[in-house]
Each structure stands twice: as C-alpha cells, then as structure tokens.
N, C-alpha and C positions, 0 to 999 in steps of 0.2 A: 521694665517690668512684663514678665511674659504674662500674654492672655489666651494660651491654648489650653483648649477644654477636651476632656475626654467623657462621652455620654455611653457608656456600655451598660451599664445597670442603675436600677434604684436602690438606696437604702430602705427598705420597708420597716424595719424596725423603729429608725430615727426617722425616719420621712425625708430626709435630707439627701439630695442627688450627691451621687460619688464625685460629681463633678467639681464640688467645691474642695478637693482635695488635689494637690500639685505637690510633686515633689522637688527636693532641691536641685538644681540646675545640676550641681555635682555629681549627682546619681544617675545623670540622664543623657541622652544623646540626640541629636536630629535624627529624624525619621522613625523614632519610636524602638530603635534596637538598644539592646543591653550595653553598657559601657564597657565590660570587659570580655574578651572570646572565652575567659574561663568560665563566667558566669552562664553564658549562652549555651557554651558545651556541656555544663551541668543542666541546665533546663533541658535540652534536647534528649539527652538520656534518659529523661522521665517519660512515663506514661501520662501526658496530659489530655484527659478528656474532657471534653466542656459538657458531655451528656452523661456523667457520670450519675449513678443512682443516690447520690449523697444529696442532690438536689441544691448545691449551690451555685449551680449554674442560673438560677433564677433569680438568687436575692444574694445579699451578703449585709450582714448587721454589725455595727461597730458598739457591740456590747461588751459587759465583762464576762471574767471565765467562766463564773457560773453560768450563765444564761446563753453561752456555748455549749457548756455541757448538757443543760437542760434541753437543748435542741437537738441534740445528736444521741438520746435515749434511744430512739427508734431505730438509728442506721444498723446497718449489719457490719459486726466488727472486723469481719473478713475483708469485706470490700473497702472498708477505712484503711487496713492495714497494706492491702495491694497499691492503694495511692500514696499514703504516707512512705511507705519503704522506710519507717523506722528512722526518720532524718530528723536530728537534734533541733529543738530553736534555736541554738546559737548557730549551728551551720545554716540552716534556711535563712536565718537574718543576714549571715554573712554573703550568699547567694543572691539575696534580693537587694543588698546593697548596690548590685551590678547591674539593677533593673532602672528603665527609665518608668515613668508613670503608666503608660499604656502597658506595658508588659505587668506592670503592678497589680493593675485592674484585672488584666486577664488570667493573672496567677489566683488573685482572689477567688476565683470561680470555681476553682480545682477541687479544693475539699476544705473543712472547719480551719484543718491547722496552718494552710496557707492563707485563709481568710483573716485570721487574727494575726498572723506574720506581717501581711502585707498591708496591714492599720497600723504599724507601729508609729510610733512618732518622730522616729526618726529619718523617716521615708518622705515624710510630710510637713517642708518647713514652707509652702507657700499655699495660704488658704485663699482660694478665688471665689468669693461670693457676689461676682459680679451681675446685678440683674436677676437675682434669685428671691423667691418670694418664701422668705425665712421669717420665723417668727422670732421675737426678742430670746426668748427661751433658747432655741435651738443654737442661734448665736452664742449665748453664752457658755451653752453644754460643748459646743465646738471649741471654743475658746480653752475652756478647762481640759478638754480632752488631749488637744493639742498644744500645750506650754510652750514648747521649742520651736514654734514658727515663728520665723524671722520675716514674713511678709503676711501682710492681709489686704484684699481686696474687697472693699466694701461699697464701690459704685452703683448706684441705683438701689441700696436696700434701703428701706423704709424705716427701718426701726435704729438707724445708725445713732441718730443721738440720745436714745436711749440707752444703748449699748453703751457709747462711751460716757456717757454722763453716769452710771450707775457702776462704772469703774470694773466692766467686764474685762478690760484690757489688761487689768494688773496682773491675772494669772499668766497671761504673755510677756516673762518674763525676758524674754530674747527679742521681742518685737522690733525690727529695724526701719522697716519701709511700712507706711499706711497709705492706702490709695483711698479718695473719699472722691463722689462726686453726684452730679445730678439729684441735687437736693437743695435744701434751704438750709442753712448750719447757723445757729446762733453762739453769742460769745461765750454760752456756757460748755459746748464742744471744745474751744481751744483753750481755756482754763484746764479742762479735765485732761486734755492732751500733755499740758505745762508739769501737770502735779502726778500723773499716773502712768506716764510711759517716759521713763527716765532714760532708756534705751534706744530711744527713736531717734535716727538719724535722717531718714528721709520721709517727708510729708508731701504728698501729691493730691489737690484739689482741682478738679476740673468739671466743668460746667455747671458750677452753682452759684446759689444766691448767699451773699455772707451779710450776717448782722440783721439786727431787728430794728423793729419801727423807733424801740422806745431807746436806744442809746446813739451815743454822739460818733463814736469811731469803732472799729474791730480790732482787739487787742490781742496780739498773739504773743506769749512769751515762754522759751523753752531754752533750757541751760545746755543741752547737749546734741540741739539740731544740728545737722550740716547742710542740708541740701533743703530746701522750700519751695515748691511750685504751685502757684495759684493762675490757672490758665482758664480763660475765657469766662471768666466769672465776673458777676454785677455784685459790685463793694455798695448796699445801700446805704451806708452812714458816709459822713462827711469824708473821715480820711480813714486809712489803713495804718496801723500803726505795728511794727514787727521789731520785737526786742529778743535777740538770739545771739549770746555774746561767742558762739562758737560757729556760727552760721558763717558757708562759704560760698554758696550758689543761691542765688534768688532768681525766679522767673516769674515775672507779672505780665505774661504774653498775652495781650488781647482782652485783659481784664479792664472791666468800667469802673475807675476811681478817678478822682479828682486831686485825692493827695495821699502822700506817700510818707510816713514817718520811720526812717530806718536808724535802729541802734545796734548795728551790726560789726564791730571795730575790725572783725577777720575778714568780712565779705570781698572776695576776690573776683566774682563773677555777679553782673547786674545785667538782667533782660527786662525792659521795659517795653518792648518792640509792640507796636499797634494798640497802644493805650491811647484810644484817641482821645478819651476826657483828661489826661493826665496834662495840665499845663504848663509851661516854661519852666514857672516858679518851683513846682511840684518836682520836675525833674532834676533840675539844679540842687535842690536841697536833699534830694534821696542820694543822688550820685555824690555830693561834696560831703555827705555826711561818711562815705567810706573812703579812709585814707589807703589803703592798700587794694583799691579794686584796680584788677587787669584786664578787666574783659567788660565790659559796654555795649550794650544793644539797643539802640534809638532808634530801629526803622521804624517808619509810618509814626512818628509821635511830630504830628503837623504842627505843634507850637514850639517845638525847640527853636532856638536863637543862636546867633553867633557868641551872643553873651554868656549864656548858659557854658557853651562849650569850652568858650575861654577860662569860665570858672573852675570847669572841671579840668581843665589842662594844667591850671595851678593847684587845685587840692589833689589829685590822681596824679602823682608824680610817675607812679608805676604803671601805667596804662598803657596794655601791648595789642589790645584789638578793640576797633571801634567800628562799629556799623552805625553810619549815620543814613540810610537808605532812604528815600523817599521823605525825605527833609525839608519842604522846599524853601524855609527861610534860611538857609546858612550857606555861606560863601566862604568860610573860615580866615575871614581877613583877622589879620593880627593874630591868630591861633597857632600854637607850636605845642606839639606831640612829641617830643625828642626820642622817648622810648618805644613810639608806637612799631609793631610788626606788622600789622594787618589791617590796611585801611578800607572799608568798603561802603560806596558810596553813590550807590544805581540812583537813578532818577532824581538828582538834586538839582533843582531847577536853577540855583542860585550859584552853581560850580561852573565858574568859566576859566580863561586862560591865567586870569591874575590869581586864582587861587594856587596856582603851582606854586607859588612864592611859600605857602605856607606849608605844602607838602614837603618842598624839598627839604624844609628843616628835620623832617624824621628821617633822620640818616641810618636809622636801622630796619627802616621799612621793607619789609621783604614781597608783601602781595599788594595789590592796588587794584582796584575795580572801581571803574568809572563808568560802569553800563547806563546808555540811556539817560546822560547828561547832555542835553538838547543845546544848553547854549554854549558848552565848550567846543572851542575851535581849535587850539592848539594846547598840544603838551610839550615841554621842555624840561627835562627832568636829570640831573645827575645825582643818582642813588647806588652808592657801592654795593648795597646788599640786596637791591631788589632782585627778586628771581622771578615773578610773573606779574603781568600787566594785564587789564581787561579792558578793552576800549569798544564793546559793541553797542550797534544802534547809536549813534552819537552822529546825528544827521546833519549838523554842521562843523563838524571834525574835519580839520585840513592837515595839519602837520603834527608829527610826531619826531621827537628828538630826545634820544635817550643815551646816556651812556651809564650802563649799569654791567659791569664785571660779571656780576653773578647771575644774569638773567638766563632764565630754562624756559620760560612760556610766553607767549605774546598771542592776543586772542584779540581781532581787528575785525568784525563783522558787521554787515549792514552799515558800513559808512558810505554813504553817496557822494560826499564831497571830497572825502581825502585824496591827496594828491601826491603826498611826500613823507617819506618814512625814513628815517635817518638814526640806524642804531650802531653806537661803537664804543669802544672801549679802549685804552692803550695800557689797560694793566690786567686782561683775562687770562685766567688761569686754568682751572679744572672745569668747574659748572660753568658751562656758557649756553648760549640760547641753545635748545634742543628741537622745540616744537614750534610751529608757527601756525596759525590759522588766519585766514583772510576771506572776506567776500566783501570788496569795496570795488565796485564797477568804474569808479572815476580816479583811483589810485595812478597816480603816474610815475613816482620816483620812490624808491627802496634803498636803503644805506644799510647792509647787514655787517659791515666790516669788522672783522675781528671775532665774528661767533663761530667760535670754534669746536661747537658741539652740533651744529646742524649736519642732517645728514643730507645724503644723497635724496630723498624723498623730497626736501623740500622744493625742488625743482618743479613737482607736480602742480605746487601751488600758483606756479607763474605761468603754467601753460594754458593754452585755450582750453576754456572750460572749467578752470582751476579757481575761480573766485578772481582774478585781476584783468579782465578783460581789455584794459584801456593802459597798462602797466606800459612804460616807456622807458625807464631808467633801472637797471637794476647793478646793485654795488654789492659785491660777494669778497671784497678784499680780506686775504689773510684768514680765510674761514678753511682751518687746518683738517677740518671733519669730513670735506668734500673729497671725494675721490673721482666722480664722475659727475658732468655737468650734461643733462638732456634736457632740451629747451625746444618747444615747436609752440611759437606764437606770433601772430601776424602783427602786433603792435610792440613788440620791443625795438628799440632802437638803440640803445646803449649796455652795454654789458661788461663790467670789470671784475676781473678773475685773479687781481695784482696780490700776488705773494700766497696763493692755493697751491702750496708745494707736494700735495699728496694726490693733485687731479691727476689722473692718467688718461682720461677720455673725456673730450669735449664733441658733443652732438647737437648741433644746432640746426634747425630748420625755421630761420626768421628772415622772411624776405626783407624786411624793413629795416635790419640790425644795420646801421653804419656807422658804429664805434665799437673796436672789442679790443680790451687791455688784456694780454696776458704774461705780462712781465713776471718773473718770478717762477713760473709753473715749470719748474726743473724736470719735474717728472712725467709732462705731459708725452703721451707716445701715439695718440690715435685723436685725429681730428678730422670731422665730418663740419662742413659747413656748406650745405646744400638743401635751399640756395639762402644767401644771404644779401642785402644791401652793399656791404662793405666799397668801398673806395680805394681803401690803403688796408693792409695787415702786415704787421712786423711778426713772424714766428721765429726769428733769429736768436729770440732769447730761451727757445725752447730745445734745451741741446740732445735731448732723449726721442724726440719726435721721430718715428719710424714709416707712418701711414699718413697721408694727407690727403683729402677729397673737398675741394671748393669748386662750387657753383655759384658764381659773384658777377652776374651782369653788367654791373655798373664799377668794378673793380680797376683800378689803373696801376697801382703801384702794391707789389709784392716783395718782400722782403725773407729769405729763406735762410738769411746768413749764419751759418755756425751749425744747421743741422746736419752734423756729422755722420749720422746713422739713417738718415730719411733714404728709403729703400723704393718706396712707392708713392707716387705723386700725381694724383688726376686732378689737374686742373683746368677748369674750363671757366674761362675769362675772356669774352669776345673784346671786350675793351682794353684789356692790360697792355700798358705800353713800359712799363718799367718791371723786369723781374731782374733779383738781385740771390743767385744760387750758389754763391761763394762759400768755400769749404764745407759742401754736400758732397764728400768724397764717394758715397755710395751710388750717386746719380748715374743713371746709364744711358747710352743711345736711345733705347725704346722710351724711355721716360721723356727726353727730351723732344725727339719726333714727336710724341702723342702731345705734348706742352705746347710747342708750336703751330702744331695744326689747329689747336684749341682757340690760340691767343695769336690771329694773323697780324695784330696791331703792335706789337712790341717794338718799342724803337731802342731801348737800353738794355741789354742782357750780360748779366755779370756771371761768370763761370769759373771765377778763378779758385785755384786747389781743387780743381773737380776731375780727379787723374783718371773715373772712368770713361770721360766724355772721348770718342776718338774720330775718325774719318767720316763715319757714317752719320755720328750725331751733329758733325756738323753741317753736313750737304744736308741735314734736315732744316737748316735755316733759311733754305729757300723758301720757304712758306713765309718767311720774314720780310717781305719786301718793304717796307719801312724802317728796318733796322739801321740804326745810326752808330750806336755805341755797342761796343763788343769787348769784354775784359776776357781774356784766357791766360790770366798771369797764374805761375806755379803749377803749369800743367805740362805733359811731356809730349808735347806736338813737336812733330818733326817736319811737318811739310805745311804751306797756307794756301796750296791749291785749292781744295774745298772751300775756305772763305772768299777767296778770289772770285768762285765760280757761284757761290751761294749767296754773297753779300755786295752786290753791286753799287749799293748807295751808304755804305758804311763812312763814318766821319771820321770816329775816334776807335782806334785799336790799340789795346794793351797787351803786353806778351811779356811783361816783366817776369825775370826769373826762369823763361823758358829757356833752358840751357841745352837741350838739344834740337834746336833749328840749325837747319843748315845755312852755310854762307851763302849761297846763290837763292835764297828762300825769297828774297827782297828785290830781286831782279824786275822781276814783272810790274813792280812799282814806278821804277824808273821812268821819267817822262810824264807819268800824270795818266797812261792809258789804261791800267788795271787800277781798279777802286779811286775813280777821277776824285771823288769826292772827298776822300780821305783828307783830315785837316791835324789830326793827332796821332804819333804815333809814339809808343813806349816799350822800348826794347832794353832796360835797365837790367842789371845782373844778369845779362844775354852772355854766350860764349863764341858772339861772332867774331872774326878776324878784323883786322884792321882796315884791307878793301873793300869788306862789304859796308862795313860803316862808313867809311868815304864816300862810297859809292851812293848812301842813302844821303849825305849831305850834299852829295855835289849834284845828282840826278831827279832830286824831290825838290823841288825849290816852291812847289805849292804846299808842302806841310807848314802849318802853323806854330804846332807845339811838337818838340821833340825832346825825349827824356832818354839819357844814355847814364844814368847813377849807375854806379859801380861797375863798369866797363872797362875791363883792363887796356883794351886795346884801342880805347880811344887815345890818340896824341895829339900832337900840339894842332892849334887851330891859327892858320896863315893865310888869313881872307884877306891878302892885299886886293885882290880881285877875285871875283866870285869864280872858280872854277866852273865850266860847263861841259858836260858830257854828253855826247850824241853818237848816233849810229847812221849818220846822212841824213840827219833831218833838219829842219828850221823851227827857231823858236818863233813862236807868235805870243804875244803879250805875256812873255815871261815862261811859256809852257810850251815844253814839247808837241809838235802836231803829231795829230792822229796817226799811227801805223808807222811812227818811228822804232817801236819795239815790234819784235816779231811775237805772234803769240805763241806760247808753251814756253817751257823753260828750256828744254833742251836745244833748240833754235837760237839760242840769245848768244851773241859774239861778246868778245872782249870790248869793252867802250873804249873809246877813241877820243881823245882830247882834240876838242874843236874850238873856233873862236866864233863867236855870234856874226851874222852878216848883215843883218836887219835892224834888230831892236837890240838893245841892250837889256836882259832881262832885270826884273824887279823881284828880289826874294822875297816871301810872303812868309818868312820866319817871325813868329812874336815872342815864342819864349824856347831858349836853350837851357835844359838842367844836365849838370854833369857834376852831381856830388860824388866826392868820394873817388874820383878818376886817377889813381895814382902815379900813371904814365903821362900826364899834362904836365910840360913845363912852359909852355907860352903860349899865349892867346891875344892874337892880333887881329881884329876887325878895323878895317879902315872905310874910308867913304866909298871907294871905288868896287866895293863888295855889295853895294847895293843893297844893304839890310836896312832899309829904312823903316820895316815895321819892327823891327826887333825890339820889344819894351821891357824883358825879364832875362837876366842873364844869372843862374845859379852855379857856383863854382865851388862853393865850400866843401871840407874837407878834401879838397884836394892838394894834397900836403907837400906837393913837389912843385907847384908852380910858382915860375921865377918873376916873368913879366907878364904884365897885362897892358895891352896898349887898345882902348876902345875910342872910336868915333863913330857914335851912333846918335843921331840926330835926335831919335824918340825914345833913347832906353830911358825908363822910368825906376828900375830897380837892380841893382849890383850886389850878389851877396859873394863876399870872400873870406867867410869867416872861418878860422882855424886854418888857413893858409899860410902855416909858419915859414914857409921858404921864400915867400914873395920878396921881392928887393926892389922891382921898379914898377910903378903904377903910372899911367898917365890917362887921363880922361877927358875927351871933349865930348861932354855929354849934356846939352845945355838943358834937358829937360829932366836930368834925372833928379829924383826928389826922395830917393832910399838908397843907403850906402851902408853894408854892414860888413864890418871889418872885425871881428871878434877874436882875438886870440890871434891877429896878424902880425907879421914877421916885418912890415913895412916900418921904415923910419918916420919920425914927425915931420922931417923937412918935406920927404918926399911926399907924405899925406897932405901937408899944406899946398903942395905944388900940384897934387892932382884934384884937389876941390876947387881949384881956381878957375876950372872951366865948367863948373856946375852949379850956377847962379840961382836954381833952384830946388836946392837941397833941401831937404824940410826934417830930414830924419839920418842923424848918424849915428851908428852904434859902434863903438869901441872899448868895450867891455875887457877886462883882461889884456888890453893893449900895454906892452909893457914899456914900449919905446917913448910914450908920449911923457910932455913935460907940462907942470902947471901951467907956464905962460902960452902953452899951447890952446887952451880951451877959448881964451878971447881974441886969439889970432883966427882961430877957426869960426869962431862966430862974426869976425869982420869979414872975413873972405866968403861967408853964405849969409847973407843978411837975412833970408828967409827962414833960417835953421828954427826949429821949432822943438824938435826932441833930440838931445843928445845924451846919449848913455854911455855912462863911464865907471868902471870901481872905485878910481879915485875921486870923483867928483863928491 
C-alpha cells in the first residue's frame, strides 16, 4: 500500500490536512504527471493562475454545494468566468480522471469549481491518516464523505478503536484493505471487523500490542478475508486464534506469540519467520492444519525440529516453497518433500553431507540455497530440474558434484576450502548453465562438462584476480556456447575443451599449463599459447587451424598432423624433439626455416604431404644438428642433395610415394659415405628403375630396414651370394672405406662388380618389406648372402611370386599372405616364430615340408587356405611342437 503524501495546503474548514486523501493508483503515474497526454494538453491550454483573486490558492474546504456558494458571493463574476471558461462539471470530471493526486491538489487551488471537482469521491480511493492527529468525529466524517474508498491507513491514529467499534466503517461499503499499527488493540476491534467489513480482503497490523489482560486468546474471524499480516506485534494472551475460511495468505513475521491456532482450510502461504517465542509444537500445529499449504517460511524459528518438518511433509503434500533458514535443529534426516521447487536453508548448523540424501528426493527442485551452512563439506546431487544453486560462505565446503540439465546459475563465494567442482549432464538441452560466480581461493578443480549456455565471459572468473587464484584443473568439455577461450593465470595446470565445436579462438597465457585437450574443436582457427608449460600437444584434430603461436619452453612433442590450411606457425619450443606436420599443405619454406631456427633440438620431423616445402626449406634443416628421423613422403621432391648436405646424422629417411625422384638420386648413399648413420629407408611407391633399386640393395649393406612396397621395378631376389659393388675401394667391416665414392652426383661412375679380397661383408639388413610388388617371381636368400641379421620379410600381396627359398638363421617373421601363385616354399629358418600364409596358393604337402625346418614356430596363419585338408592340422602340430596359435577358417 502506497505511503506517498502531499502537503500543499490545509483544509481550514474541516481542519483535516489534504494529505489524508490519496487517489487511486489507476488515476496516477510515477513522478506526479498526468496519466494521459490528452489530459495534460487540456490542462496546459488553460490559464492556471495560482495567485487568483478568488483566494483558493490559500485554502480548500470539503463542504457541501451550498457552503461553496456562500463563500463565493463576494467573488467577482467576471474573474470567475475567466478562470472557469464555462467548462461543464462532466468535462472537468473527465479531465481530472487523468491526473495524479499531486496535480489534483494543485488544480484545487485554481477556483471553486475545480476545488469541488478535485474532491470528488471517484478520485480518492486511498485514505491515508498515518500519524495524523485527528479526532473521532473527523474520521467519521471522512469515512462518510468517501464511501467508495477501498484502502484506509490508520497507523498511529489514537482513536482507531472507537472508530472501528462504533461502526464508522459501515459507510465504506467498498473497503478492501485496512492498515493498522502502533497501538493497542483489544478483542473488540477484531469482532467489529468481522461483523462490519464484509468486503475486507486485506488486513495489515504492524508494531502493535494485541489482546487485553483479561482474555486468554485473541480471536479473529472473517468470512471473506484473503490476506492477513500481523507483523512485529506482541500478543499478550496465551494464544492467537484465526478462523478465516477464505484466507489464502497469513504472515506472523516477527510476532511474539507462543501458540497459533489456525482454521484456514484454503491457506496456501504461511510466514512465521522470526517468531522466536513460537514453540516447535506451535509451528507444527499451525502448519499441519493447512493441507493446501504451498509456501512456508520458518526462518529464524529456533525451536523447529526435524520431527516438525517430517509431520509437515506428510500433511502438506503440495508444498512448493520452504524457507527454514537459521533453524539450528534441523538436518532433514528422513524428510521427503517431493513437490518442493524452492528450498532455502541459510545458516542451518545441522545441514551436512548426509542431508543431501533428503534433498535428492525433491526431484522437482529448481532453486536451492545453502549459504552459511558451516558444517556442509560436500554436495552430490542429481536433480533434473535444478536451475540455480547457492553455496556461499560455507567454510568447510570441499566438493561439489552436480548433474543438472536445467542449471542456469551457480553461486560459490567465500569458500576457503573448496577444491573440486564437477557439474555435468548427459541430457542438456536448451536451458543450461549461463552464469557462475566464484570467489574460492582454495578451489583447485572445476568440471563444467556440457554446460551449453556458458558464454565467453566465464573465462574472466578463472583468470588471475577472478576469484579462483589456486585453480589447477578446468574442464569445459562440450560447452557449445563457448566461441573464444582467453585465459591468463599462473595456477592452471590442466585444461580440457573436448567437443567445444564452436570455439574458433584459444588464447592462453598459462605458464604452468602442462595438459591441454582440444579434441573435437573442429572450428578452431586461431591458437595462441604464449607461454605455456606443455610438454606435448596434439593439434592434428583441428582441421581449420590457420594461425598458431606457441611459446612452450618445456615442449618435447608437437603434432600438427592434418592442419591442412595452417599458413602461419610461430613455434618457439627450444626443447622440441618431435614435430609432425604431415598434411600441412600450406606450410612454406619460410615457416619451416623459422621453426627449425627456434627449435634446434628436433630429432624427428614429419613433413609428409607438404607440397609447399622446397629445397630452401630443406636446406634450413641445417639448424637441426640432432635430426635423426625425416619423413618427406608424398611430396614433389626431385633431388635429395639438400638433405645430404643438411642432415648428416640422419638415421631414418622416408620417401614413400615421391614419384619425381631421379634414378641417380641415391647414388651418393652407395658405400655409406653420405648419411653414414642412415639405417632405415622407405621408398615405397616410387618410380625408380630396376638399376637404382638393385644398386641400393647391393651397395648399401649398412641399411637395416628397407621398404619397397608397391614398387613395380622390383624384380627377383636371387641372393645366392651377396653382390658387392665398388669403385676401386675395399670393404672394411662390411662397409665401403671412406673415399670410395667421389663427392657430387656428376662425378659418379657406373658401378663395377668386384669380389671382396679381405673380409666377407656381413649385411646389416634386418627388415625387408616388398608388399604388393607385382614383378617379383622368385625370392632366394641363401646362407652365403650373409644376411645374418635378417629377422622380418614381408612379401604379402605380391601375387606373382612362385618360388620362395629362405635360409636365414635369425628370421623371426615371414608374411606371404595373398601370394596366390606360390608353388614352392622351402624354409631353413630354425628361429622362425610367425608364418602368415593367408589365401596362399601353396599345397598342403609343400606346407608340411616347409615347416619341418621351423622348430620354433609359434604362430601359423592359414586362413582362406583352400588346399589344406582336415588331417593336415594334426600333422602341422606334430611338426611344430611349439605351435601356440593356428588360425584357419575351417577349424
């Protein structure tokens, strides 16, 4: 109820201040302006002269029409005509209906006609007599004069009891709201209200003393009352009895009473907050008597116990709102509120981690407030409708685990011991976590998985100075609302952005960050990690990355595989040892030169499918004095001289599908003078001719692993004795002496076959891969070939092989799968442990003869082997006593 007052003049004739009259809110606006522009324009067109000769600027009387006529006998008719301008009473009434009460009081000072019009009962629906020194007769007169008033404020009026008891309110047939206070009220007042104000809907009593010394109870009965407020009152009798069949809302806030008896079957809202004298039994009796109760406020009722809450939960099945803040005796043990949507438990000393069991049964809960619960250590809840949770000032709170798909707000402030937050949901849809407020200096872990409505501003909370100064782990997986993550914090050690598909920018200044997961960040285009403490990073799952800046002093491995449109990379990782930039088709020589200069310790470099890399970029590899592994597969290289010059320590060189290499490219490798440490060479799917391939096999006995997969110019291997090619030099320890080949490709002469004169060389070859070579028909490797280190041979998918004869004492694995033309197989490999013959064409008898020389065979794969018979399996097992794994489609 409005308490705004206007004190512009005094009513001399009645002695009542005009401030007792206030208009209906429907006829007023804020700021004291007219409701309608029409009314304002009409008034502005009139000549309103507050210093009129009529004298109405000094006083206004609420008298009858005859009195007004008498007072105006001495007025000049001409002046009166000038002011009134012949406006009819109906027109003035219409205009005044647009005015607020300030304008009405100002208009009353213009002339007699306006004074009478402004005092019309239609304009004054609120009579405010708060704190006025008025007599009983004046109040009676006012009530009779304004029978249409719907609101009456009598706070602080001394004659209230006489007015009410004598039935002065009978004339106010439309009275709906009555405000009383600052006095002593006996039972007679309540009886009078019940009998004389049938239209009353609201009764408010504040700061009053209720009851007299002779009675035992204060009883109030009313058949139509809907809302009753008894606030900050002192009930001097034993109990307060309220019998209102239509009452829907009752507030006893801060009222001193020990017992309250309610007979209000339709009551839906009950407020007994801060009723410190109200006993546990009194609260229980009052609440359980209202079966339709939907809202209950028990805050600061120190006597309330779990037993009372349990009885209330059984009696009030429709309870939606519960405020039990600062009730020290409740712990919610064994209490169920299945329909509850809002629970407020501020400062409840009995609430702890075990109380979460009771709260978890409130599956409809939307808002939960647990501020100042000092014994609460952890919260673990799965509430599908929870939208907001507040856990501020919980001094012992450590762990928060929430699964709430509808969560929109979380407030965690002043939590000195909080160290773990886990908020996740597998069914998040539209409404998700949107705002989060944290001020927890001890917080270490936060998990906000699948909080789709989180905005970019959430990152400000986790920055230095944002309230989480010790945060070490942050998980924002599948937060689809994030588009840019910018963090600057020294405490963060682990960050996960898995599945954040809308992120296009990541800007991290986290010097201690050593774990970063970006899987599923498909739209990431700009990444700045300067500085970070990462030791390894995989950005190969970010196909749209275009710009990258990394300053990681501790980084060892960087994977950029698949960043096909990466055009700018500023990598400063002085300890980097492994860099995979395969399929980075936009990577240029300049970028590679800058990277190798800033990362001089790289040992493994993969540049497969990087067509923009040319000779200048390869020459920049001189900065990598420790480079041992280089992969240039699927590039357009034609010459390897830059590699020979820049990478003297190279051990592994992969040139698969480099189809533009010249036939004489590998001549400098003959004898081992160039790249003397080279051990593995992969030239699969290259277009080298037969002489170039056989030259490698003959003149590079220091190679350990050779891959010739898919090379059409690989022909038969007839290694009865290992052929040695030389240019006038001797072999020492199986390797050509230094200087046996002249430097430069142009000075190379056609190799001439020679025989070793001092030492029979021992070939270092361990692995030979010739998968899918269609021109191989015969493979013979005898003991005299000196392939004592050969341990693996793979000839699968070489569909034209007919004859295989191997005499290798250290061979461990042989793969002849899908060699459908194979007819003859002879093996003298005593250490062979794995033999693969899937879909092979050899007969069963030939197979049995072949494995006789393989006593240590453990794995035999003969799936899709059409020529095997059922009786051959037992024979194979007898020939190979150590056979453990026999794979066959017919077993």
